[in-house]
Phi, psi and omega in degrees: 000316176306317172302318178293319175299324180290314173308320184284335174291139182284138177288151175288148177307139182298141169217161189286330184290339182285346177241021176049055167244122181276149170316142184097343181289140181263133178246156179241147177278138185312310185272350182205103182291355170286333191272112182232168175205165184239134176290135183248319187208194185292335181228000180243154175237158169262112180234119178055047177081352181248136174275121188207181174274157170309313184296319185291318179284328171294323176291331175293312184294316179301314180301326178290336182277357177096008183265129182242065175279138178289341176202163177225135175275101186312320180301338180279344188247356176247136184246149172223132180042047172083006179228144178294163175298322172299313187290325169304313180298311173309313183297317175295320180300318183281330181286340170286338181281342186273000000 
């Protein structure tokens, strides 16, 4: 029952402190490591000189690649140290439960 209750709860919005990534860290786009951004704060990145969110930057890159999606879950499209931010979050979430 506890596991079911946990799944029903909405997860908190992603932020870099929950996955121990500090401002100044460089992230790369999953499909093209030449596309990068820099972590600016707990929730914002610098992408091409603009302060924005992971999702907005991912949406822009995907649009350039011909994808016309209404939205993109930013942590799925950006990597740090070889893993997507979504994977890293899951790893941190599960390690806290143990």
